[in-house]
C-alpha positions as CSV (number, residue, x, y, z in Angstrom):
1,M,-0.4,24.9,-46.4
2,A,2.0,22.4,-44.9
3,F,0.1,19.4,-44.6
4,S,1.3,16.0,-46.1
5,G,-0.2,15.5,-49.4
6,G,-0.9,12.0,-48.4
7,V,-3.4,12.8,-45.8
8,K,-6.9,13.9,-46.3
9,L,-8.9,15.3,-43.5
10,G,-12.6,14.4,-43.6
11,D,-15.4,14.4,-41.1
12,L,-13.2,15.8,-38.4
13,D,-15.6,16.8,-35.8
14,D,-16.2,13.3,-34.8
15,F,-14.6,12.1,-31.6
16,I,-18.0,10.7,-30.1
17,S,-19.0,8.7,-33.3
18,A,-17.7,5.2,-33.9
19,A,-17.2,3.5,-37.3
20,Q,-15.2,6.4,-38.6
21,D,-13.2,5.7,-41.8
22,C,-9.5,5.9,-41.4
23,T,-8.1,9.2,-42.8
24,K,-4.9,7.7,-44.3
25,P,-5.6,7.1,-48.1
26,L,-2.0,5.8,-48.2
27,I,-3.6,2.3,-47.2
28,Q,-3.9,0.2,-50.3
29,A,-6.1,-2.9,-50.8
30,A,-5.4,-5.9,-52.7
31,G,-7.2,-4.7,-55.7
32,G,-5.1,-1.6,-55.8
33,G,-7.6,0.9,-54.6
34,S,-7.7,2.6,-51.2
35,A,-8.7,0.7,-48.1
36,K,-11.1,1.3,-45.3
37,L,-11.1,0.0,-41.8
38,D,-14.4,-1.4,-40.6
39,S,-14.2,-0.7,-36.9
40,T,-17.4,-2.5,-36.1
41,A,-15.9,-6.0,-37.3
42,D,-15.2,-8.3,-34.4
43,G,-13.7,-5.6,-32.3
44,L,-10.0,-6.4,-32.8
45,R,-9.5,-6.1,-36.4
46,G,-11.1,-4.2,-39.3
47,A,-11.7,-5.9,-42.6
48,V,-9.9,-4.1,-45.6
49,A,-12.4,-3.5,-48.3
50,T,-11.6,-2.4,-51.9
51,A,-12.9,1.1,-52.5
52,A,-13.0,3.6,-55.4
53,P,-9.6,4.8,-56.4
54,V,-8.6,8.1,-54.8
55,V,-8.0,11.1,-57.0
56,E,-4.9,12.2,-55.2
57,A,-1.9,10.0,-55.8
58,P,-0.4,8.5,-52.8
59,Q,3.3,9.3,-51.8
60,V,4.2,5.7,-51.4
61,Q,3.6,2.6,-53.7
62,R,3.0,0.1,-50.9
63,P,3.3,1.3,-47.4
64,N,2.8,-1.1,-44.3
65,L,0.8,1.1,-42.3
66,I,-1.8,-1.6,-42.4
67,K,-0.2,-5.1,-41.9
68,G,-2.5,-7.4,-44.0
69,K,-3.1,-11.1,-43.8
70,K,-5.8,-13.4,-45.1
71,S,-9.1,-13.7,-43.2
72,A,-9.7,-17.3,-41.7
73,T,-13.5,-17.0,-42.3
74,D,-13.5,-15.2,-45.6
75,P,-10.8,-16.3,-48.2
76,K,-11.6,-13.2,-50.3
77,A,-11.1,-10.8,-47.5
78,E,-7.9,-9.5,-46.0
79,I,-7.4,-8.6,-42.4
80,G,-5.7,-5.3,-41.4
81,Q,-4.0,-4.4,-38.1
82,V,-2.9,-1.0,-37.1
83,T,0.1,-0.9,-34.9
84,L,0.4,1.7,-32.0
85,S,3.4,3.4,-33.6
86,D,1.5,3.9,-36.9
87,C,-1.5,5.5,-35.2
88,L,-2.1,9.1,-36.1
89,A,-4.6,9.8,-33.4
90,C,-6.5,11.2,-36.4
91,S,-10.1,10.8,-34.9
92,G,-10.6,7.8,-37.3
93,C,-10.5,4.1,-36.9
94,V,-8.1,4.1,-33.9
95,T,-10.0,6.7,-31.9
96,S,-13.2,4.7,-32.0
97,A,-11.7,1.1,-31.4
98,E,-8.5,1.8,-29.4
99,T,-9.8,-0.4,-26.4
100,V,-9.2,-3.5,-28.5
101,L,-6.4,-2.3,-30.8
102,L,-4.3,-1.6,-27.7
103,Q,-4.8,-4.8,-25.9
104,A,-2.2,-3.9,-23.1
105,Q,-4.7,-1.0,-22.2
106,S,-7.7,-3.1,-21.6
107,V,-10.0,-4.3,-18.8
108,D,-8.8,-7.9,-19.0
109,E,-5.2,-6.7,-18.8
110,F,-6.2,-4.8,-15.6
111,V,-7.7,-7.9,-14.0
112,R,-4.6,-9.9,-14.7
113,R,-2.2,-7.3,-13.5
114,V,-4.1,-6.5,-10.4
115,A,-3.8,-10.1,-9.3
116,E,0.0,-10.1,-9.8
117,A,1.1,-6.7,-8.7
118,P,2.3,-6.1,-5.1
119,V,0.8,-2.6,-5.2
120,T,-2.0,-1.3,-7.5
121,V,-2.7,2.3,-7.7
122,V,-5.7,3.8,-9.7
123,T,-5.8,7.6,-10.5
124,I,-9.3,8.9,-11.5
125,S,-9.2,12.2,-13.6
126,A,-11.6,15.0,-12.9
127,E,-13.2,14.7,-16.3
128,A,-13.9,11.0,-16.0
129,R,-15.2,11.5,-12.5
130,A,-17.6,14.2,-13.7
131,S,-18.9,12.0,-16.2
132,L,-19.5,9.1,-13.8
133,A,-21.0,11.4,-11.3
134,S,-23.4,12.8,-13.9
135,H,-24.8,9.6,-15.0
136,S,-25.0,8.2,-11.4
137,G,-26.7,11.2,-10.1
138,D,-24.3,11.5,-7.2
139,P,-22.0,14.4,-6.2
140,P,-18.4,13.9,-7.5
141,L,-17.1,13.1,-4.1
142,V,-19.7,10.3,-3.4
143,A,-19.1,9.0,-6.8
144,L,-15.5,8.8,-6.2
145,Q,-16.2,7.1,-2.8
146,R,-18.3,4.5,-4.5
147,L,-15.7,3.8,-7.1
148,A,-13.1,3.4,-4.4
149,T,-15.4,0.7,-2.8
150,G,-15.7,-1.3,-6.1
151,L,-11.9,-0.9,-6.9
152,R,-11.0,-2.2,-3.6
153,L,-13.2,-5.3,-4.0
154,L,-11.1,-5.9,-7.3
155,G,-7.9,-5.7,-5.3
156,V,-6.7,-2.1,-5.7
157,D,-4.7,-0.8,-2.8
158,Y,-5.0,3.0,-3.5
159,V,-7.4,5.2,-5.2
160,L,-6.2,8.8,-6.0
161,E,-7.6,11.9,-7.5
162,S,-5.2,13.9,-9.8
163,S,-5.6,17.5,-8.7
164,A,-2.0,18.0,-7.5
165,A,-0.5,16.8,-10.9
166,E,-3.0,19.1,-12.7
167,A,-2.0,22.1,-10.5
168,M,1.8,21.4,-11.2
169,A,1.0,21.3,-14.8
170,L,-0.7,24.6,-14.8
171,L,2.1,26.2,-12.8
172,E,4.8,25.0,-15.2
173,G,2.6,26.1,-18.1
174,K,2.4,29.5,-16.8
175,A,6.1,29.7,-16.1
176,E,6.8,28.5,-19.7
177,F,4.5,31.1,-21.3
178,L,6.0,34.0,-19.2
179,R,9.6,32.9,-20.2
180,R,8.6,32.9,-23.9
181,F,6.6,36.2,-23.8
182,R,9.5,37.9,-22.0
183,E,12.1,36.8,-24.4
184,A,9.9,37.7,-27.2
185,S,9.2,41.1,-26.0
186,G,13.1,41.6,-25.8
187,G,13.6,40.6,-29.4
188,G,14.7,37.1,-28.9
189,A,13.7,34.3,-31.2
190,G,14.7,31.2,-29.4
191,N,11.3,30.3,-27.9
192,K,8.4,30.4,-30.2
193,L,5.1,32.2,-29.8
194,P,2.3,31.4,-29.9
195,L,2.7,28.6,-27.3
196,L,0.6,25.7,-28.0
197,T,-0.4,23.4,-25.2
198,S,0.8,19.9,-25.0
199,H,-1.7,18.2,-22.8
200,C,-4.0,16.6,-25.4
201,P,-2.4,13.4,-26.8
202,G,-4.5,13.4,-29.8
203,W,-3.2,16.8,-30.8
204,T,0.5,16.2,-30.0
205,C,0.5,12.7,-31.7
206,Y,-1.1,14.2,-34.7
207,A,1.4,17.1,-34.7
208,E,4.5,14.9,-34.7
209,K,3.3,12.6,-37.4
210,V,1.4,14.8,-39.8
211,V,1.9,18.6,-39.5
212,D,4.8,20.8,-40.7
213,P,7.7,20.2,-38.4
214,M,8.1,24.0,-37.8
215,V,4.9,23.8,-35.6
216,L,6.7,21.5,-33.0
217,P,8.8,24.2,-31.4
218,H,5.7,26.1,-30.5
219,I,4.4,23.0,-28.5
220,S,5.0,23.4,-24.8
221,P,7.8,21.0,-23.8
222,L,6.0,19.9,-20.6
223,K,4.4,16.5,-19.8
224,P,0.7,16.2,-19.5
225,P,-1.0,15.8,-16.2
226,Q,-1.5,12.0,-16.6
227,Q,2.3,11.6,-16.9
228,I,3.1,14.0,-14.1
229,Q,0.8,11.9,-11.8
230,G,2.5,8.6,-13.1
231,R,5.9,9.9,-12.2
232,L,4.6,11.0,-8.7
233,V,3.0,7.7,-8.1
234,K,6.1,5.8,-8.9
235,T,8.5,8.1,-6.8
236,V,6.7,9.9,-4.1
237,L,3.9,7.5,-3.4
238,L,6.2,4.4,-3.6
239,E,8.5,6.0,-1.0
240,A,5.5,6.7,1.4
241,H,4.2,3.2,0.9
242,N,7.6,1.7,1.7
243,Q,7.9,3.9,4.9
244,R,4.5,2.8,5.9
245,R,5.3,-0.8,5.2
246,L,8.5,-0.7,7.2
247,H,6.8,1.0,10.0
248,R,4.0,-1.7,10.3
249,W,6.6,-4.5,10.0
250,W,8.6,-3.1,12.9
251,R,5.5,-2.4,14.9
252,S,4.2,-5.9,14.5
253,R,7.3,-7.4,15.7
254,S,8.2,-5.0,18.4
255,P,7.7,-6.2,22.1
256,L,6.6,-2.7,22.9
257,F,3.2,-3.4,21.0
258,A,3.0,-7.0,21.9
259,A,-0.4,-6.5,23.4
260,E,-1.9,-5.5,20.2
261,S,0.2,-7.9,17.9
262,A,-0.8,-11.5,18.1
263,W,1.9,-12.1,15.4
264,W,4.7,-11.0,17.7
265,S,4.0,-13.5,20.5
266,R,3.5,-16.2,18.0
267,S,6.8,-15.4,16.1
268,V,8.8,-15.5,19.5
269,L,7.4,-18.9,20.3
270,V,8.2,-20.5,16.7
271,G,11.5,-18.4,16.0
272,E,10.2,-16.5,12.9
273,G,10.9,-13.0,14.3
274,S,14.3,-12.7,12.6
275,S,13.0,-12.6,9.1
276,A,13.5,-9.3,7.4
277,E,11.7,-10.2,4.1
278,G,8.6,-8.5,5.1
279,C,10.2,-4.9,5.3
280,K,12.1,-5.2,2.0
281,P,11.4,-2.2,0.0
282,L,9.3,-2.4,-3.1
283,T,10.8,-1.0,-6.3
284,V,9.3,1.0,-9.1
285,G,8.5,-2.2,-11.0
286,D,6.2,-3.5,-8.3
287,V,3.8,-0.6,-8.6
288,Y,1.0,-1.0,-11.1
289,H,-0.4,2.3,-12.0
290,V,-3.8,2.8,-13.9
291,S,-5.2,6.0,-15.0
292,V,-8.8,6.6,-15.7
293,Q,-9.3,9.1,-18.4
294,P,-12.0,10.7,-20.7
295,C,-10.5,9.6,-24.1
296,F,-8.7,6.7,-25.7
297,D,-5.9,8.7,-26.9
298,R,-4.5,8.7,-23.3
299,K,-3.7,5.0,-24.0
300,I,-1.3,6.2,-26.8
301,E,0.2,8.9,-24.5
302,A,1.0,6.3,-21.8
303,S,2.6,4.0,-24.4
304,R,5.2,6.6,-25.6
305,P,8.7,5.3,-25.0
306,T,9.7,8.6,-23.7
307,F,7.2,8.4,-20.8
308,E,9.1,5.8,-18.9
309,I,10.4,6.4,-15.3
310,E,13.1,3.6,-16.0
311,D,14.0,1.5,-19.0
312,G,10.9,-0.5,-19.7
313,I,8.9,0.8,-16.8
314,R,6.2,3.2,-17.8
315,E,5.0,6.0,-15.7
316,V,1.4,4.9,-16.4
317,D,0.9,1.2,-17.2
318,T,-2.7,1.1,-18.1
319,V,-5.1,3.7,-19.2
320,L,-8.9,3.0,-18.8
321,T,-11.7,5.2,-19.9
322,A,-14.7,6.2,-17.9
323,T,-16.8,3.5,-19.6
324,E,-14.3,0.8,-19.1
325,L,-14.2,1.7,-15.5
326,L,-17.9,1.1,-15.3
327,E,-17.5,-2.3,-16.6
328,L,-14.9,-3.2,-13.8
329,I,-17.5,-1.9,-11.2
330,F,-20.0,-4.0,-12.7
331,R,-17.7,-7.1,-12.4
332,A,-16.9,-6.1,-8.7
333,S,-20.7,-6.1,-7.9
334,S,-21.6,-9.3,-9.8
335,S,-18.8,-11.7,-8.6
336,P,-17.2,-11.9,-5.2
337,A,-14.0,-13.3,-7.2
338,A,-14.1,-10.6,-9.8
339,S,-10.4,-9.9,-8.8
340,S,-9.1,-13.2,-10.0
341,A,-7.8,-13.6,-13.6
342,D,-10.5,-16.3,-14.2
343,A,-13.2,-13.6,-14.0
344,E,-14.7,-13.4,-17.5
345,A,-17.0,-10.9,-19.0
346,S,-20.9,-11.3,-18.7
347,P,-22.3,-13.6,-21.3
348,Q,-24.5,-10.8,-22.3
349,P,-22.5,-7.7,-23.8
350,F,-21.7,-5.2,-21.3
351,V,-23.8,-2.0,-21.5
352,P,-22.9,1.2,-19.5
353,E,-26.3,1.2,-18.0
354,D,-25.5,-1.9,-16.1
355,G,-22.3,-0.4,-14.8
356,I,-24.2,2.8,-13.6
357,A,-26.6,0.6,-11.7
358,A,-23.7,-1.3,-10.1
359,L,-22.1,2.0,-9.1
360,R,-25.3,3.3,-7.4
361,G,-25.4,0.1,-5.4
362,M,-21.9,0.4,-4.2
363,P,-21.5,1.6,-0.6
364,A,-19.6,5.0,-0.3
365,I,-16.1,4.2,1.3
366,S,-15.1,6.2,4.3
367,L,-13.1,9.4,3.8
368,E,-10.9,7.9,6.6
369,S,-10.1,4.8,4.6
370,E,-6.6,4.3,3.6
371,T,-7.7,3.3,0.2
372,L,-8.9,6.8,-0.9
373,T,-5.9,8.8,-0.5
374,D,-3.4,11.0,-2.0
375,V,0.2,10.7,-3.5
376,L,1.6,11.3,0.1
377,L,-0.7,8.6,1.4
378,Q,-2.4,11.1,3.6
379,R,-6.1,11.3,4.3
380,L,-7.8,12.9,1.3
381,Q,-9.2,15.7,3.5
382,A,-5.6,16.6,4.9
383,G,-5.0,20.2,4.4
384,R,-8.2,20.7,2.3
385,P,-11.2,22.9,2.9
386,E,-13.6,21.1,5.4
387,G,-15.9,18.7,3.7
388,R,-14.5,19.7,0.2
389,P,-11.4,17.4,-0.4
390,L,-11.9,17.6,-4.2
391,I,-9.9,20.5,-5.7
392,C,-10.5,22.4,-9.0
393,A,-8.0,24.9,-10.0
394,V,-10.1,27.4,-12.0
395,E,-13.6,28.7,-11.4
396,G,-14.5,28.7,-15.1
397,N,-13.3,27.4,-18.6
398,G,-11.8,24.5,-16.9
399,D,-13.4,21.7,-19.1
400,S,-10.0,20.7,-20.4
401,G,-7.7,21.5,-17.5
402,G,-8.1,25.3,-17.6
403,F,-4.8,26.2,-19.2
404,A,-6.0,29.1,-21.1
405,E,-7.9,30.3,-18.3
406,Y,-5.3,30.2,-15.6
407,V,-2.3,31.4,-17.8
408,F,-4.3,34.3,-19.1
409,R,-5.2,35.5,-15.6
410,E,-1.7,35.0,-14.2
411,A,0.0,36.6,-17.3
412,A,-2.2,39.6,-17.1
413,K,-1.2,40.1,-13.5
414,E,2.5,39.3,-13.7
415,L,3.2,41.1,-17.2
416,F,0.8,44.1,-17.0
417,G,-0.4,44.3,-13.3
418,K,-3.9,43.8,-14.4
419,E,-6.2,41.7,-12.1
420,I,-8.9,39.7,-13.9
421,S,-12.1,39.3,-11.6
422,G,-14.1,36.2,-12.2
423,P,-13.6,33.7,-15.1
424,A,-12.1,35.2,-18.3
425,R,-14.7,36.0,-20.9
426,F,-14.0,33.8,-23.8
427,E,-16.0,34.8,-27.1
428,S,-16.8,32.3,-29.8
429,K,-15.5,33.1,-33.1
430,Q,-16.1,31.0,-36.3
431,N,-17.8,28.3,-34.3
432,E,-18.4,27.4,-30.5
433,D,-15.2,25.4,-30.5
434,I,-12.9,28.3,-31.4
435,R,-12.9,30.9,-28.6
436,E,-10.7,33.9,-27.7
437,V,-10.1,36.3,-24.9
438,L,-8.2,39.7,-25.1
439,L,-6.5,41.8,-22.6
440,K,-6.5,45.4,-23.9
441,D,-4.9,48.7,-23.1
442,G,-7.4,51.0,-25.1
443,P,-7.1,49.8,-28.6
444,K,-3.9,47.9,-28.2
445,V,-4.1,44.2,-27.7
446,L,-1.8,43.2,-24.8
447,L,-2.6,39.3,-24.7
448,K,-4.6,37.2,-27.0
449,F,-5.5,33.7,-25.9
450,V,-7.3,31.2,-28.0
451,A,-9.1,27.8,-27.1
452,A,-9.3,25.6,-30.3
453,Y,-11.0,22.3,-30.1
454,G,-11.6,19.7,-32.8
455,F,-9.5,19.0,-35.8
456,R,-11.3,21.6,-38.1
457,N,-10.1,24.3,-35.6
458,I,-6.7,22.8,-35.3
459,Q,-6.3,23.1,-39.1
460,N,-6.9,26.9,-38.8
461,V,-4.3,27.2,-35.9
462,I,-1.7,25.3,-38.1
463,R,-2.4,27.4,-41.1
464,R,-1.7,30.6,-39.1
465,V,1.4,29.3,-37.3
466,T,2.9,28.0,-40.7
467,K,1.9,31.1,-42.6
468,P,5.2,33.1,-43.9
469,G,5.6,36.3,-42.0
470,P,7.2,37.8,-38.8
471,E,8.0,35.9,-35.7
472,G,7.5,36.6,-32.1
473,L,4.9,39.1,-30.8
474,A,4.1,40.1,-34.4
475,R,2.9,36.5,-35.2
476,A,1.2,36.1,-32.0
477,A,-0.9,39.2,-32.5
478,E,-2.6,37.2,-35.4
479,C,-2.4,33.6,-34.0
480,G,-2.7,34.3,-30.4
481,H,0.0,34.4,-27.7
482,F,-1.3,31.1,-26.2
483,V,-3.5,28.5,-27.9
484,E,-5.1,25.7,-25.8
485,I,-5.6,22.9,-28.3
486,M,-7.8,19.8,-27.9
487,A,-8.6,17.2,-30.4
488,C,-12.0,16.5,-29.0
489,P,-14.8,19.0,-30.0
490,S,-15.9,20.6,-26.7
491,G,-12.7,19.5,-25.0
492,C,-11.9,16.7,-22.6
493,L,-15.4,16.5,-20.9
494,N,-16.7,15.4,-24.4
495,G,-14.0,12.6,-24.8
496,G,-14.7,9.5,-26.7
497,G,-14.2,7.5,-23.5
498,Q,-16.8,9.1,-21.4
499,V,-20.1,7.3,-20.6
500,P,-22.4,7.5,-23.6
501,E,-25.8,8.8,-23.4
502,P,-28.5,5.8,-23.0
503,K,-29.5,5.0,-26.5
504,V,-33.2,4.7,-27.4
505,A,-34.1,3.8,-31.0
506,A,-35.9,6.8,-32.6
507,L,-38.9,6.0,-34.6
508,S,-38.2,5.9,-38.4
509,T,-35.1,8.0,-38.6
510,G,-32.7,5.1,-37.5
511,I,-30.9,7.7,-35.3
512,A,-30.4,7.0,-31.5
513,S,-31.9,9.7,-29.3
514,N,-32.5,10.2,-25.7
515,G,-33.7,12.7,-23.0
516,Y,-37.0,13.7,-24.4
517,A,-37.1,10.7,-26.5
518,A,-36.7,8.3,-23.7
519,A,-39.7,9.7,-22.0
520,N,-41.8,9.7,-25.2
521,G,-41.4,6.3,-26.7
522,G,-38.3,7.2,-28.8
523,A,-39.9,10.3,-30.5
524,A,-38.0,13.6,-30.9
525,P,-39.6,16.8,-29.6
526,P,-42.2,18.3,-31.9
527,G,-40.6,20.2,-34.8
528,K,-37.1,18.9,-34.0
529,S,-35.2,16.2,-35.5
530,A,-33.7,13.3,-33.6
531,A,-30.1,14.5,-34.5
532,A,-30.9,18.1,-33.3
533,Q,-32.5,16.8,-30.2
534,S,-29.4,14.6,-29.5
535,R,-27.1,17.6,-30.0
536,D,-29.2,19.4,-27.5
537,E,-29.0,16.6,-25.0
538,R,-25.3,16.4,-25.5
539,K,-24.8,20.2,-24.8
540,R,-27.2,19.6,-21.7
541,R,-24.8,16.9,-20.3
542,L,-21.7,18.9,-20.9
543,G,-23.2,21.7,-18.9
544,E,-24.0,19.5,-16.2
545,M,-20.5,18.0,-16.1
546,H,-19.0,21.5,-16.3
547,T,-20.8,22.3,-13.0
548,L,-19.8,19.1,-11.4
549,L,-16.2,20.0,-12.1
550,H,-16.0,23.0,-9.9
551,D,-19.4,23.9,-8.3
552,A,-20.6,20.8,-6.5
553,A,-20.7,19.3,-3.1
554,G,-17.3,18.3,-2.0
555,V,-15.5,20.3,-4.4
556,A,-13.5,23.5,-3.8
557,V,-11.8,25.9,-6.0
558,V,-8.3,26.4,-5.0
559,P,-5.5,28.1,-7.0
560,P,-2.7,25.8,-8.1
561,E,-0.1,27.7,-6.0
562,E,-2.5,27.3,-2.8
563,H,-2.9,23.3,-3.3
564,P,-1.9,21.8,-0.1
565,L,0.2,19.1,-2.0
566,V,1.9,21.4,-4.4
567,L,4.9,22.8,-2.3
568,P,5.7,19.5,-0.5
569,L,5.7,17.9,-4.0
570,Y,8.0,20.6,-5.6
571,R,10.4,20.4,-2.6
572,R,10.5,16.6,-2.9
573,I,11.2,16.9,-6.6
574,A,14.1,19.3,-6.0
575,A,15.4,16.8,-3.2
576,L,15.3,13.9,-5.8
577,A,17.2,16.0,-8.4
578,A,19.7,17.4,-5.9
579,P,23.0,15.7,-4.8
580,A,23.1,15.0,-1.0
581,R,24.9,17.8,0.9
582,T,25.5,19.2,4.4
583,A,24.2,22.7,5.1
584,P,26.5,25.1,7.0
585,R,25.5,25.5,10.7
586,G,22.7,27.7,11.3
587,R,21.2,27.5,7.8
588,A,18.5,25.4,6.4
589,A,19.5,22.2,4.6
590,G,18.3,21.4,1.1
591,P,15.2,22.2,-1.0
592,E,12.9,21.8,2.0
593,A,13.5,25.3,2.9
594,L,12.8,26.7,-0.7
595,A,9.8,28.8,-1.5
596,L,7.5,27.6,-4.2
597,K,8.2,30.6,-6.4
598,S,11.8,29.7,-6.7
599,L,10.9,26.1,-7.5
600,V,8.2,26.6,-10.2
601,G,10.0,26.5,-13.6
602,G,13.4,25.7,-12.0
603,S,16.0,23.5,-13.6
604,A,15.3,20.5,-11.4
605,T,11.5,20.7,-12.2
606,R,12.1,21.1,-15.8
607,R,14.3,18.0,-16.2
608,W,11.7,16.1,-14.2
609,L,8.7,17.3,-16.3
610,T,10.2,17.8,-19.7
611,A,8.5,16.1,-22.7
612,E,10.2,16.0,-26.0
613,W,8.1,16.4,-29.3
614,R,9.9,15.5,-32.5
615,S,8.8,15.2,-36.0
616,L,8.1,11.8,-37.6
617,K,7.6,13.4,-40.9
618,V,11.2,14.5,-41.6
619,D,14.5,13.0,-40.3
620,E,17.3,14.8,-38.3
621,S,18.6,16.3,-41.5
622,G,15.2,17.7,-42.6
623,K,14.6,15.2,-45.5
624,E,11.1,14.2,-45.8
625,I,10.3,10.6,-44.7
626,I,8.4,8.9,-47.5
627,G,7.8,5.4,-46.2
628,A,5.0,5.1,-43.7
629,S,6.9,2.2,-42.0
630,T,9.3,4.7,-40.7
631,L,6.6,6.7,-38.9
632,K,8.0,5.4,-35.5
633,W,8.7,7.1,-32.2
């Protein structure tokens, strides 16, 4: 097994529970033992406590993974701080406390930046939207409209959904898999199988910092949907915003529209009409882009230095979770001046139930509003099925983006000419979070796709990939040709940033329960423990959110290649990458005439959407990195 000897993996199926011990026993306390991070201490820092010595000897004597200093309140205690670069996204302390560890990715930072930014754009992911809709009792579209109202009160200019970026990620993921499979079928060894997905930041960060470097070539070299959306916002949307701004500036000053412009007549009288400052184009640094996601690890993803559109300007500036968005909505409902930087948190600690109540009280913004729009700044309904402007790419198995579902169906059709009717039938294997689907020709397995969720199942995938043996299709026959990997058990819908269940104290068990317990004075159902009842409630909630993703009022299932924004966006990407040229007479000019098939997986798109995953466990020469202080991007 190729794991680092300095890392132990404990309770891995844990993304919903807080107060998880850090899984890095390299941390040493002042007394020489191992250290623990208490994620419940004041929010920002964890006190380092001396624990029993670990049996396994650490690889380093005194790493600086935890930067220690003396506590101001307890002279015997030492305070530890985890930096972003040191985080393993291991489902331990950072996963349960990232909101405070990553201060640049916080509600207060959002309030400050909105007050300063010329343009603020908020993208709400489908998974976060499903969680908010489930708890508010609204259809997803109505929930999105209510959220847009609250965000507009806070000073946000545009509120977007992210289906176009998700569709592009699916199309590029399909193209990458088909390329690798065909090369492997021809005996090539340049592109590795199985192909491991790259859209989970907890998994990719963990792979870079912990697992054997030989795994990294198997990871898809494509940006996650969040970053694709971020790049679209700071290029395509910015361009559309500048065009709108220029048009309105001209219209307000044109004598042709003097009857509808009081400003024009006033400016003529006082001589202000010559100023062109109002039409000066905004730059990429003027756009503040916020992404609302189901998990905290998206904050780490947005902070990667490689995910910048220009030097020092990120594709996504701030990531908030669904729960943090509820806190903002609560602020918007309770204070008319909530958008100012002076708005402070409520004297009482915020609880999600307050945010849900505030969301229900928000009026639903009109679908004709300019606030609720897409990256081309069109009406949200433009080009979409009537009354169903929200788009889901797959009919089933889409709780984490639908990569395995979509690529399996498309690969079966393009490689073997087999049409798959209805959702693919994934079968659970060792547990409910490891599932696989096969395409067979008699007894022969043509395709094997796997969905592996949670770190205990990630371990199994890594063991198979690193196991000595044949490469290409022979290895894929054991591991699977394609593996959709998610760090969160049950996938993105179960992310640690989703709205938690209302907690009701159980009787004598000390375990929070809900559902049945809420209606029965905190008691669990007869013959069922509070823990078992809580698991049942979690499954019920996940099933409800699954339905809200693709089978609810206002939602349409549209294949990625048929998404109304996909072709225009691909053509725009190609135009941004292509040098200016003049077409011969009688022939179409530039990428605007290209068909989608010729653009998906093309060189221009790949340059625009490529992500680089590199080992932080070994250096460029392959020598193992021993000091934890060198674990940097």
